[in-house]
C-alpha positions as CSV (number, residue, x, y, z in Angstrom):
1,M,0.0,0.0,0.0
2,N,1.4,3.4,-0.9
3,A,0.6,6.7,0.7
4,F,-2.1,7.5,-1.9
5,T,-4.1,4.4,-1.2
6,N,-4.2,5.2,2.5
7,F,-6.4,8.1,3.2
8,L,-4.8,8.6,6.6
9,S,-1.5,9.4,5.1
10,A,-2.4,10.7,1.6
11,P,-1.6,14.4,1.1
12,M,-4.6,16.8,1.1
13,P,-5.2,18.7,-2.2
14,Q,-4.1,22.3,-2.3
15,P,-6.9,24.9,-1.9
16,K,-8.1,26.6,-5.1
17,E,-9.4,30.1,-5.6
18,L,-12.8,29.9,-7.3
19,G,-13.3,33.2,-9.0
20,G,-16.5,34.6,-10.6
21,K,-18.9,33.2,-7.9
22,D,-20.6,34.9,-5.0
23,F,-20.1,32.4,-2.2
24,S,-22.4,34.4,0.1
25,G,-25.3,33.4,-2.1
26,P,-26.7,30.3,-3.9
27,D,-23.4,29.9,-5.9
28,R,-21.9,28.1,-2.9
29,F,-24.2,25.2,-3.5
30,I,-24.2,22.6,-6.3
31,N,-27.5,21.6,-7.7
32,R,-28.6,18.2,-6.4
33,E,-29.9,16.9,-9.7
34,L,-27.0,18.1,-11.8
35,S,-24.6,16.7,-9.2
36,W,-26.3,13.3,-9.5
37,L,-26.0,13.4,-13.3
38,A,-22.3,14.1,-12.9
39,F,-22.1,11.1,-10.6
40,N,-23.8,8.9,-13.2
41,R,-21.4,10.2,-15.8
42,R,-18.5,8.9,-13.6
43,V,-20.2,5.5,-13.6
44,L,-20.3,5.7,-17.4
45,E,-16.6,6.6,-17.4
46,E,-15.8,3.3,-15.9
47,A,-17.5,1.7,-18.9
48,K,-14.8,3.5,-21.0
49,N,-11.9,2.6,-18.8
50,P,-9.6,0.2,-20.6
51,R,-8.1,-1.0,-17.3
52,V,-11.5,-2.5,-16.4
53,P,-12.3,-6.0,-17.8
54,L,-14.6,-5.8,-20.8
55,L,-17.7,-7.4,-19.4
56,E,-17.3,-5.3,-16.2
57,R,-17.3,-2.3,-18.5
58,L,-20.6,-3.6,-20.0
59,R,-22.0,-3.9,-16.5
60,F,-21.1,-0.3,-15.7
61,L,-22.9,0.8,-18.9
62,S,-26.0,-1.2,-17.8
63,I,-25.8,0.4,-14.3
64,S,-25.6,3.9,-15.7
65,A,-28.7,3.3,-17.8
66,T,-30.7,1.8,-15.0
67,N,-29.6,4.6,-12.7
68,L,-30.8,7.1,-15.2
69,D,-34.2,5.4,-15.5
70,E,-34.8,5.6,-11.8
71,F,-33.6,9.2,-11.7
72,Y,-36.3,10.1,-14.2
73,T,-39.1,8.2,-12.7
74,V,-38.5,9.7,-9.3
75,R,-36.4,12.9,-9.2
76,V,-37.4,14.3,-12.5
77,A,-41.0,13.3,-12.1
78,G,-41.1,15.2,-8.8
79,L,-39.6,18.3,-10.3
80,R,-42.0,18.0,-13.3
81,E,-45.0,18.0,-11.0
82,L,-43.8,21.1,-9.1
83,A,-43.2,22.9,-12.4
84,H,-46.7,21.9,-13.8
85,T,-48.4,23.3,-10.6
86,G,-46.6,26.6,-11.0
87,N,-44.2,26.2,-8.1
88,T,-41.3,28.6,-8.6
89,T,-39.6,28.2,-5.2
90,P,-35.9,28.0,-5.8
91,A,-33.7,25.2,-4.4
92,A,-30.7,26.1,-2.2
93,D,-28.6,26.7,-5.4
94,G,-31.2,29.3,-6.6
95,L,-32.7,27.2,-9.5
96,S,-36.5,26.9,-9.8
97,P,-38.0,23.5,-10.7
98,A,-38.6,24.6,-14.4
99,E,-35.0,25.9,-14.6
100,Q,-33.7,22.6,-13.3
101,L,-35.7,20.6,-15.8
102,V,-34.2,22.5,-18.7
103,L,-30.6,21.9,-17.5
104,I,-31.4,18.3,-16.7
105,D,-32.8,17.7,-20.2
106,T,-29.8,19.2,-21.9
107,D,-27.4,17.1,-19.7
108,T,-29.4,13.9,-20.1
109,R,-29.5,14.1,-23.9
110,R,-25.7,14.4,-24.0
111,L,-25.4,11.5,-21.5
112,E,-27.7,9.2,-23.3
113,N,-26.0,9.8,-26.7
114,E,-22.7,9.2,-24.9
115,Q,-24.1,5.9,-23.6
116,Q,-24.9,4.9,-27.2
117,E,-21.3,5.7,-28.3
118,V,-19.9,3.6,-25.4
119,W,-22.2,0.7,-26.4
120,E,-21.0,0.9,-30.0
121,T,-17.4,0.7,-28.8
122,L,-18.1,-2.2,-26.4
123,Q,-20.0,-4.1,-29.0
124,T,-17.0,-4.0,-31.3
125,E,-14.7,-5.1,-28.6
126,M,-17.0,-7.9,-27.6
127,A,-17.1,-9.2,-31.1
128,R,-13.3,-9.4,-31.1
129,H,-13.7,-11.6,-28.0
130,R,-16.3,-13.8,-29.8
131,I,-19.4,-12.4,-28.1
132,C,-21.7,-11.2,-31.0
133,L,-25.1,-9.5,-31.1
134,L,-26.7,-10.2,-34.4
135,T,-29.5,-8.6,-36.5
136,R,-32.1,-10.7,-38.2
137,E,-30.4,-10.1,-41.6
138,E,-27.2,-11.8,-40.3
139,L,-28.9,-15.1,-39.4
140,S,-28.1,-18.3,-41.1
141,K,-30.7,-20.8,-42.2
142,G,-29.9,-23.0,-39.2
143,D,-30.3,-20.0,-36.9
144,K,-33.7,-19.2,-38.3
145,T,-34.9,-22.8,-37.9
146,H,-33.8,-22.8,-34.2
147,L,-35.4,-19.4,-33.6
148,E,-38.7,-20.4,-35.2
149,H,-39.0,-23.2,-32.6
150,F,-38.0,-20.9,-29.8
151,F,-40.5,-18.2,-31.0
152,L,-43.4,-20.6,-31.2
153,S,-42.7,-22.4,-27.9
154,Q,-41.4,-19.6,-25.7
155,V,-42.5,-16.3,-27.1
156,F,-45.6,-16.6,-29.3
157,P,-48.0,-17.7,-26.4
158,I,-47.4,-14.5,-24.4
159,L,-47.5,-11.9,-27.2
160,S,-50.4,-9.5,-27.7
161,P,-50.3,-7.8,-31.1
162,L,-52.6,-4.8,-31.0
163,A,-54.1,-2.9,-33.9
164,I,-54.3,0.9,-33.5
165,D,-57.6,2.2,-34.9
166,P,-60.9,3.6,-33.5
167,A,-62.1,0.1,-32.6
168,H,-58.9,-0.7,-30.6
169,P,-57.9,1.9,-28.0
170,F,-54.2,2.6,-27.6
171,P,-53.0,0.1,-25.0
172,F,-51.5,1.0,-21.6
173,I,-47.7,0.8,-21.7
174,A,-46.3,0.2,-18.2
175,N,-43.3,1.9,-16.7
176,E,-40.1,0.8,-18.5
177,G,-42.4,-0.8,-21.1
178,Y,-40.7,-1.5,-24.5
179,S,-42.7,-1.8,-27.7
180,L,-42.5,-2.2,-31.4
181,A,-44.7,0.2,-33.4
182,L,-45.5,-1.0,-36.9
183,E,-46.9,0.3,-40.2
184,L,-48.2,-2.6,-42.1
185,R,-50.0,-3.1,-45.5
186,R,-52.3,-5.9,-46.5
187,R,-51.0,-7.8,-49.5
188,T,-54.4,-8.3,-51.1
189,D,-55.8,-4.8,-51.2
190,K,-52.9,-2.6,-49.9
191,R,-55.0,-1.5,-47.0
192,A,-52.8,0.1,-44.3
193,L,-52.7,-1.0,-40.7
194,R,-50.9,0.5,-37.7
195,A,-50.2,-1.8,-34.8
196,L,-48.3,-2.1,-31.5
197,L,-46.4,-5.2,-30.4
198,P,-45.3,-4.9,-26.7
199,V,-41.9,-6.6,-26.2
200,P,-42.6,-9.1,-23.3
201,A,-40.6,-8.5,-20.2
202,Q,-41.1,-12.1,-19.2
203,V,-38.6,-13.3,-21.8
204,Q,-34.9,-12.4,-21.7
205,R,-34.1,-9.4,-23.9
206,F,-31.2,-11.3,-25.7
207,V,-31.9,-14.7,-27.1
208,A,-29.0,-17.1,-27.2
209,L,-28.1,-18.8,-30.5
210,S,-26.1,-22.0,-31.0
211,A,-22.4,-21.3,-31.4
212,K,-19.0,-23.0,-31.7
213,D,-17.0,-23.6,-28.6
214,G,-15.8,-20.4,-27.0
215,M,-18.2,-18.3,-29.0
216,H,-21.4,-16.6,-27.8
217,R,-24.1,-15.4,-30.2
218,F,-27.3,-13.5,-29.4
219,I,-30.2,-11.7,-31.1
220,P,-32.3,-9.0,-29.4
221,L,-35.8,-10.1,-28.7
222,E,-37.3,-7.2,-30.8
223,E,-35.3,-8.6,-33.8
224,L,-36.8,-12.0,-33.2
225,L,-40.3,-10.5,-33.2
226,L,-39.6,-8.6,-36.5
227,L,-38.4,-11.8,-38.0
228,H,-41.8,-13.5,-37.3
229,L,-44.2,-10.7,-38.0
230,D,-45.9,-13.0,-40.6
231,R,-47.0,-15.3,-37.7
232,L,-48.5,-12.4,-35.9
233,F,-50.1,-10.5,-38.8
234,P,-50.7,-13.1,-41.5
235,G,-51.3,-11.5,-44.9
236,Y,-49.5,-8.3,-44.1
237,E,-46.2,-6.9,-45.0
238,M,-44.2,-4.3,-43.0
239,V,-43.8,-0.8,-44.5
240,G,-42.1,0.8,-41.5
241,H,-41.5,0.4,-37.8
242,C,-39.8,1.9,-34.8
243,T,-39.2,0.9,-31.2
244,F,-40.1,3.0,-28.2
245,R,-39.7,2.9,-24.4
246,V,-41.7,4.6,-21.7
247,L,-40.7,5.9,-18.3
248,R,-43.6,6.9,-15.9
249,D,-43.8,8.9,-12.7
250,S,-43.1,6.3,-10.0
251,D,-43.2,8.5,-6.9
252,L,-45.6,7.3,-4.4
253,E,-48.3,9.5,-3.0
254,L,-49.9,8.5,0.3
255,E,-53.0,9.7,2.1
256,E,-52.1,11.8,5.1
257,E,-54.6,10.0,7.4
258,A,-54.2,6.4,6.2
259,E,-55.9,4.0,8.6
260,D,-54.1,0.9,7.3
261,L,-50.6,1.7,6.1
262,V,-50.1,-1.6,4.2
263,R,-53.3,-1.3,2.4
264,E,-52.6,2.3,1.6
265,F,-49.2,1.3,0.1
266,E,-50.9,-1.5,-2.0
267,V,-53.3,1.1,-3.4
268,A,-50.5,3.6,-4.0
269,L,-48.5,0.9,-5.9
270,K,-51.4,0.4,-8.2
271,R,-51.7,4.1,-8.8
272,R,-47.9,4.4,-9.4
273,R,-48.2,1.8,-12.2
274,R,-50.4,4.2,-14.1
275,G,-48.3,7.4,-13.4
276,E,-47.9,10.0,-16.1
277,V,-45.2,9.5,-18.8
278,V,-42.1,11.5,-18.0
279,R,-39.8,10.3,-20.8
280,L,-40.3,8.7,-24.1
281,T,-37.3,7.3,-26.0
282,M,-37.7,6.2,-29.6
283,S,-35.5,4.7,-32.2
284,E,-34.1,7.2,-34.6
285,G,-35.9,7.7,-37.9
286,A,-39.4,6.6,-36.8
287,P,-42.1,7.0,-39.4
288,Q,-43.7,10.4,-38.8
289,G,-47.2,9.0,-38.6
290,L,-46.3,6.5,-36.0
291,R,-44.3,9.0,-34.0
292,R,-47.2,11.5,-33.9
293,V,-49.7,8.8,-32.8
294,I,-47.5,7.5,-30.1
295,M,-46.8,11.0,-28.7
296,E,-50.5,12.0,-28.8
297,E,-51.7,8.8,-27.1
298,L,-49.0,8.9,-24.4
299,R,-49.6,12.7,-24.0
300,V,-46.0,13.7,-24.2
301,S,-44.5,16.9,-25.6
302,E,-41.6,17.2,-28.0
303,A,-39.4,18.1,-25.0
304,E,-40.1,14.8,-23.4
305,V,-39.1,12.7,-26.4
306,L,-35.6,11.5,-27.1
307,E,-34.6,9.8,-30.4
308,L,-31.6,7.5,-30.2
309,P,-29.6,5.9,-33.0
310,G,-28.9,2.5,-31.3
311,L,-30.3,0.1,-28.8
312,L,-33.0,1.3,-26.4
313,G,-33.1,0.0,-22.8
314,L,-29.4,-0.3,-22.3
315,G,-30.0,-1.5,-18.7
316,D,-30.8,-4.9,-20.2
317,L,-27.2,-5.3,-21.2
318,N,-26.5,-6.9,-17.8
319,E,-27.9,-10.1,-19.4
320,L,-24.7,-10.2,-21.6
321,V,-22.4,-10.1,-18.6
322,L,-21.6,-13.8,-18.9
323,D,-20.4,-15.7,-15.8
324,E,-18.6,-18.3,-18.0
325,R,-16.4,-15.6,-19.6
326,Y,-14.3,-15.2,-16.4
327,D,-11.5,-14.0,-18.6
328,L,-13.4,-10.8,-19.2
329,L,-14.5,-10.3,-15.6
330,W,-12.8,-9.2,-12.4
331,P,-11.1,-12.2,-10.6
332,T,-13.4,-13.9,-8.1
333,F,-12.9,-12.3,-4.7
334,L,-13.3,-14.3,-1.5
335,P,-14.0,-12.1,1.6
336,R,-12.1,-12.7,4.8
337,V,-13.7,-14.5,7.7
338,P,-12.7,-12.9,11.0
339,E,-10.1,-15.0,12.8
340,R,-11.8,-14.5,16.2
341,V,-15.0,-16.1,14.9
342,Q,-12.9,-19.0,13.6
343,D,-11.1,-19.2,17.0
344,H,-14.5,-19.7,18.7
345,D,-15.6,-22.3,16.2
346,G,-18.1,-20.0,14.6
347,D,-19.8,-19.0,17.8
348,M,-20.7,-15.3,17.2
349,F,-21.7,-14.6,20.8
350,A,-18.4,-15.9,22.2
351,A,-16.5,-13.9,19.7
352,I,-18.4,-10.7,20.5
353,R,-18.1,-11.3,24.3
354,Q,-14.3,-11.4,23.9
355,K,-14.2,-7.9,22.2
356,D,-16.3,-5.7,19.9
357,M,-15.9,-6.5,16.2
358,L,-15.9,-4.0,13.4
359,L,-16.1,-5.5,10.0
360,H,-15.6,-3.8,6.6
361,H,-17.8,-5.3,3.9
362,P,-17.4,-6.7,1.3
363,Y,-13.7,-7.3,2.2
364,E,-14.9,-9.1,5.3
365,T,-17.8,-11.4,4.8
366,F,-21.4,-10.3,5.4
367,D,-22.1,-13.9,6.3
368,M,-21.2,-13.0,9.9
369,V,-24.3,-10.9,10.0
370,V,-26.4,-13.8,8.7
371,R,-24.7,-16.1,11.1
372,F,-25.4,-13.8,14.1
373,L,-29.1,-14.0,13.5
374,A,-29.2,-17.6,12.4
375,Q,-27.4,-18.6,15.6
376,A,-29.8,-16.4,17.6
377,A,-32.8,-18.2,16.1
378,R,-31.5,-21.6,17.1
379,D,-30.1,-20.7,20.6
380,A,-32.3,-21.8,23.4
381,D,-30.9,-19.0,25.6
382,V,-32.0,-16.2,23.3
383,V,-35.3,-14.7,24.4
384,A,-35.8,-11.8,22.0
385,I,-34.7,-10.4,18.7
386,K,-35.4,-7.0,17.3
387,Q,-34.5,-6.1,13.7
388,T,-34.8,-3.2,11.2
389,L,-35.4,-4.2,7.5
390,Y,-35.0,-1.6,4.8
391,R,-34.0,-3.7,1.8
392,T,-33.3,-7.4,1.7
393,S,-33.0,-10.2,-0.8
394,R,-36.1,-12.1,-2.1
395,N,-35.1,-15.4,-0.4
396,S,-33.6,-13.6,2.6
397,P,-31.7,-15.7,5.1
398,I,-32.2,-12.8,7.5
399,V,-36.0,-13.1,7.2
400,D,-35.7,-16.9,7.4
401,A,-33.9,-16.6,10.7
402,L,-36.4,-14.2,12.1
403,C,-39.3,-16.5,11.1
404,E,-37.5,-19.5,12.6
405,A,-37.0,-17.6,15.9
406,A,-40.7,-16.5,16.1
407,E,-41.9,-20.0,15.3
408,D,-39.7,-21.3,18.1
409,G,-41.5,-19.0,20.6
410,K,-38.9,-16.2,20.8
411,S,-40.1,-12.6,21.0
412,V,-39.4,-11.2,17.5
413,T,-40.0,-7.6,16.5
414,A,-39.3,-6.5,12.9
415,L,-39.4,-2.9,11.7
416,V,-40.1,-3.2,8.0
417,E,-39.8,0.0,6.0
418,L,-42.5,0.1,3.4
419,K,-41.1,3.3,1.8
420,A,-37.9,1.7,0.5
421,R,-38.3,2.9,-3.1
422,F,-39.1,0.1,-5.6
423,D,-38.9,-2.5,-2.8
424,E,-42.3,-1.6,-1.4
425,A,-44.2,-4.6,-2.7
426,A,-41.3,-7.0,-1.7
427,N,-41.3,-5.5,1.8
428,I,-45.1,-6.0,2.1
429,R,-44.6,-9.7,1.2
430,Q,-41.8,-10.1,3.7
431,S,-43.9,-8.4,6.4
432,R,-46.8,-10.8,5.9
433,R,-44.5,-13.7,6.0
434,L,-43.1,-12.5,9.3
435,E,-46.5,-12.0,10.7
436,R,-47.6,-15.5,9.7
437,S,-44.6,-16.8,11.7
438,G,-45.7,-15.0,14.8
439,A,-43.4,-11.9,14.7
440,H,-44.5,-8.5,15.7
441,V,-44.2,-6.3,12.6
442,V,-44.2,-2.5,12.8
443,Y,-43.9,0.0,9.9
444,G,-42.3,3.0,11.6
445,F,-43.3,6.6,10.7
446,L,-45.6,7.8,7.9
447,H,-43.5,10.9,7.1
448,Y,-40.0,9.5,7.7
449,K,-38.0,6.6,6.2
450,T,-36.3,4.4,8.8
451,H,-32.8,4.0,7.4
452,A,-31.2,2.8,10.6
453,K,-29.7,-0.7,10.3
454,I,-29.9,-2.2,13.8
455,S,-30.3,-5.7,15.2
456,T,-30.5,-6.7,18.8
457,V,-30.4,-10.1,20.4
458,V,-31.3,-10.5,24.0
459,R,-29.7,-13.6,25.6
460,R,-30.0,-15.1,29.1
461,E,-26.5,-15.6,30.5
462,G,-25.8,-16.6,34.1
463,G,-29.2,-15.3,35.4
464,E,-28.9,-12.0,33.6
465,L,-30.1,-10.7,30.2
466,V,-27.3,-9.6,27.9
467,T,-28.0,-7.6,24.8
468,Y,-25.9,-8.2,21.7
469,T,-26.2,-5.5,19.1
470,H,-25.3,-5.1,15.4
471,F,-25.1,-1.6,13.9
472,G,-24.6,-1.4,10.2
473,T,-24.3,1.2,7.5
474,G,-25.7,-1.0,4.8
475,N,-28.9,-3.0,4.2
476,Y,-29.5,-6.4,5.5
477,H,-29.1,-7.7,1.9
478,P,-26.7,-10.6,1.5
479,D,-26.5,-10.0,-2.3
480,T,-25.7,-6.3,-2.4
481,A,-23.4,-6.7,0.6
482,K,-21.0,-8.6,-1.8
483,I,-20.3,-5.4,-3.8
484,Y,-21.2,-2.4,-1.6
485,T,-18.7,-1.0,0.9
486,D,-20.2,-0.8,4.4
487,L,-19.3,-1.3,8.0
488,S,-20.7,-3.6,10.7
489,L,-20.2,-3.2,14.4
490,F,-21.0,-6.1,16.7
491,T,-21.0,-5.4,20.4
492,C,-22.4,-6.5,23.7
493,D,-21.7,-3.2,25.4
494,A,-24.6,-2.6,27.8
495,A,-24.9,1.1,27.1
496,L,-25.0,0.6,23.3
497,G,-27.6,-2.2,23.9
498,R,-29.8,0.2,26.0
499,D,-29.5,2.9,23.3
500,A,-30.5,0.4,20.6
501,T,-33.5,-0.8,22.7
502,K,-34.6,2.8,23.1
503,V,-34.5,3.3,19.3
504,F,-36.7,0.3,18.8
505,N,-39.1,1.5,21.4
506,Y,-39.2,4.8,19.5
507,L,-39.9,3.1,16.2
508,S,-42.7,0.9,17.7
509,G,-44.2,3.3,20.2
510,Y,-43.4,6.8,18.8
511,A,-42.2,8.0,22.2
512,Q,-39.0,10.0,21.7
513,P,-36.0,8.3,23.5
514,E,-34.5,10.2,26.4
515,G,-31.0,9.8,28.0
516,M,-29.3,8.3,25.0
517,E,-25.8,7.4,26.1
518,N,-23.9,7.0,22.8
519,L,-26.2,7.0,19.8
520,R,-27.4,10.1,18.0
521,I,-30.4,9.6,15.7
522,S,-32.2,11.6,13.0
523,P,-34.3,13.6,13.1
524,I,-33.8,14.2,16.8
525,S,-30.1,14.8,17.6
526,L,-27.8,13.7,14.8
527,K,-27.7,16.9,12.8
528,D,-27.1,19.1,15.9
529,T,-24.3,16.7,17.0
530,L,-22.6,16.9,13.6
531,L,-22.8,20.7,13.6
532,E,-21.3,20.8,17.1
533,R,-18.5,18.4,16.1
534,I,-17.7,20.3,13.0
535,A,-17.5,23.6,15.0
536,L,-15.3,21.9,17.5
537,E,-12.8,20.9,14.8
538,A,-12.8,24.5,13.5
539,G,-12.0,25.7,17.0
540,H,-9.0,23.3,17.2
541,A,-7.8,24.6,13.8
542,R,-8.0,28.2,14.9
543,A,-6.1,27.4,18.1
544,G,-3.3,25.8,16.1
545,R,-4.1,22.3,17.1
546,P,-4.4,19.4,14.6
547,A,-7.9,19.3,13.1
548,M,-9.4,16.9,10.5
549,I,-12.8,15.6,9.4
550,W,-13.4,12.3,7.6
551,A,-16.9,11.6,6.4
552,K,-18.4,8.9,4.2
553,M,-21.9,9.4,2.8
554,N,-24.3,8.7,-0.1
555,S,-24.9,12.4,-0.6
556,L,-24.5,15.8,1.1
557,I,-27.5,18.2,0.6
558,D,-28.2,19.8,3.9
559,P,-27.3,23.6,3.6
560,K,-26.5,24.0,7.3
561,V,-24.0,21.1,7.3
562,I,-22.5,22.3,4.0
563,D,-22.0,25.8,5.4
564,A,-20.5,24.4,8.6
565,L,-18.0,22.5,6.5
566,Y,-17.1,25.6,4.5
567,R,-16.5,27.5,7.7
568,A,-14.4,24.7,9.1
569,S,-12.3,24.4,5.9
570,Q,-11.7,28.2,5.9
571,A,-10.6,27.9,9.5
572,G,-7.9,25.4,8.5
573,V,-9.6,22.0,9.1
574,E,-8.5,19.3,6.6
575,I,-11.7,17.7,5.3
576,D,-11.9,14.4,3.5
577,L,-15.3,13.5,2.1
578,V,-16.0,10.1,0.5
């Protein structure tokens, strides 16, 4: 390890004079949305990085596209609603919702065209490594025979070709729905027909073809559909076509006085499915008649349409990240198992009793968190488990352990956050499963998201109750824990256990905790504590003492905290933000 890979010893960058800006006004803030787009461009830059293995670059391209979809369906949708209702209130950086939308649109158009350029480059490099994406014109006779069987057995039964005329209303296209729009002509009398063919999401986007050893050949599903139009529209020939993809407003709106929060979320999820279209992407060169009809029926303006020259829905490219092509992927990484757990033959409680454990995921295995709860579920001396759940995997071993513990008669309380965006339906399913097992399930606050990652296990030891606690910075999600960097703290410190219990009591009973000994929580005390600590470091710097701040976060948007960091930096505090 050299000095530049160790943040404790790496030199701080030299300060820069930023001229032309008034830092007493909004110029001192960076717009949240434009900053996010800059972040996503950095994701895309990894797809260009020649030092990254080829299929990992493809994965980065897919991630950047998926990120952008979510950004539009939530962040842009919210700004759009504010602008449409005439809201002109500026953000901290001074931009109104309408002004932000103009800048976002300009930046996004550049970004999406850049994504297409990256895809074109990657596709060429993949072909050199014998991974080929074909068009229907490039298929051999044997390919067509194979695909005909695949089409009739795996695709044809779930297709719904839809005519567009007064007798056939324009169909509903779901969020992220991808469709073919067709101009057809009947062979017998040349009568014109317009039709839609939704591309089914239930079939993989890229269909594998037979190939020689070491080669991988695919055809996009939309190309397969175009190849078999005669099966769907017998007697017609294609005159023109285009593809289009829809993004809808996916922000949830909840009633203020909901009597049943789960039912209210289920209703809101159905409403979200039919949210307004916020973005329409179309293949370049679409027939003008089709283009006009699609725009009118989806009620989108010209400003909400983006024509692209290549493949739509680049997020689907993750299907082409082939596990068997390990030569084009990062080497397999095996996370470390803490020696102390091994010294105690896997007994988590014994390892924690010896000393607190701080683990750094994914370099140290998240399996220790799963083991902690699985051991608690089977331990006859464990009397109670309390757990927060924000996001977790579909077949979650965490939920398995909680259910097992509840079925064994232990007291189990689970805080399931229903407002975890795009995991709402999954969390409702998990909560019902926990309830069927006998766990107490609570849903936290209507107006706040519960982001805290806490688990407590109360164990009877020598006539006393000992509380073992896990505090984490990441979700209880074994899959994402393999790639996200997070920290886990295991402890049986009594004071920390009392604080964790008070937090759970707050979540389940709404009574604000008093006398917290170590923890600071939002929205009660965390922000004030951060401001106090930042000011304290600034005081050290002014007094000539060493003063540094290290902070790791997903985003930094609070104006008071930002201003406090500015003041601390100007006082001489060295600040390192990750």
